[in-house]
C-alpha angles and dihedrals in degrees: 000000000000103000120210135171117268110270114269093019115098137198115236100218125206094259089059101038096085090065087054095045095051095043088051091047089052091051089051093050095045090046090055090050091062091038098249119153129218122248124185120202140184120278090226128055137173105279093233091067090066099036092050099040099037098039134262094241099047116107089240093065095031100047118003114049125107097224127172142157118254120220091281092050097253114148112243130180133201103239112265091183137000110224091086089049090050093053090045089055093042087056098037095053095042098245088142086065104036102037112358097183109075132174107193138165135187141189124200154102124303131187133220132159100234136139103275112238137145111313093010129085133162090242108042140160130240141182118207144185122207120185110188130186108037139081094195112134087214087067090056089056094047088056090051091042090054088055092052091046090054092052091045090052090058090049092248108154132171095054122148129208117220110196138175142157124234091183130218129320093280091049088049093056091048091051091047090053088048093052095046090054092047094049093038092093096036104043097092089061094050130088123278092256090056091046090054094046092048091078099030103044121339092195087074093061085074089064088061113121095186105125090215091063098045096088092056092045091048090057094050120116119268117251091220090066091064100048119128118234098267095047091046090053091047090053093045090054093049090057095044087052092051090049090052091052092047095240110147121221143165120221110232104194090195098051106114104148124227103272129081096219094074122111133171112345118042124169147165131203110219134209122189090209094076097062112210094356089061109154116097093188140351142183150133147173125323102182097164102043096092093051091046087059093051102267129116121284099286125165122220141178130191149148141220132203136188116247093202090051091050094048090047092055092047090053093045091054093040089236134122128035114001109147123104117238107270129218120221097212138008118198111209109199137206116199134341096296090054091052094048092052090047090055090052092047095046091056092053098040092052091058088058091053099256115142106224139164140173140197115276095180103077092241129164119274092252093053090048091052089050088051093052086053089052091049090053089235115183094207137031128199123184116214110196130147094281093052091046089050100045097031089224133093144144123282114208125212103219100208096056104017089235111154125208131188113245142178108241099235133103092255096052095044095046094051091055096042092048098040098052 
């Protein structure tokens, strides 16, 4: 059998992994600057967590989840997103009682059954931010500011922020009624998905990407025209705070995002480098989700961004991490005694924090030196019969060709490698 990876699920090979590691490290660093703390969650959850939290009529739940029964017949799902899982963990571990205000972040794989295309896979990776326990509009802006700071740290410029408010639960119901009225005379001209959504949840019609439906959607009422006094003031303060921080934005009155738990602020950060799939990240408030899962009324706001999309943009712009992982020292060996000494040295050098490797294939010295070049080794040391006997040799600096006498012991080698 010719084994291949499952369609839409890709290997990340060693020549790509440096990009991933450095992007992940930058996410850790920026999250720490804003005092967010990492959380790691299971890949699999009970299906009801997502169907109830995300919404039965969303495309994610209707079309995209990988769901299966376990051996006891319980329905389980590979996580398609992580906000619902974060709230489940927040409640399960009693954080709502011990420390209800939490600033959390995550990095990890998600799974959705979608048509694979550039920037979209069936197993994909996301980083996300969740700030739970405050209704302050300034917290919405902090989450957005963190996103900007992350993009700035990669040197990505020319981004645009699209923002809207869909209000509280009562505002949402009013908006659904207004959309129902608006589309009533148009729905027969629209696509089958829109016709299905018309009765189930007319807000989802605004997610439609069918060009035939766009004129009808563009003429739809704006959610901001139906906000209650509190929600209107909340959104006004969000915009004021963005202005105060000098973060440019565009109000998109028909932006609703694709998940049912969103309330009040919703936003997307856009990159023109991704074509049709132009959102690098998106998010918003979910003030009713904790209560929906059985907890006390607790507001929250967050974002999620795609790792694959971010790395794609970095490569397109020739920015961000490019360098290969470098090896401190390569030990080229001649004969069995040379290899034996190399094994002993490597054990001790690694304790001192020196990255070191050797050849295990019994190849010629010239091929070993070529392999050291391939590994981007900083230094090369040949261990042959003379070096083994004398316990001294010459360490070569690979970029300049300079050779230095060295005592062949961990102290002597480490002092040169760390000094230069």
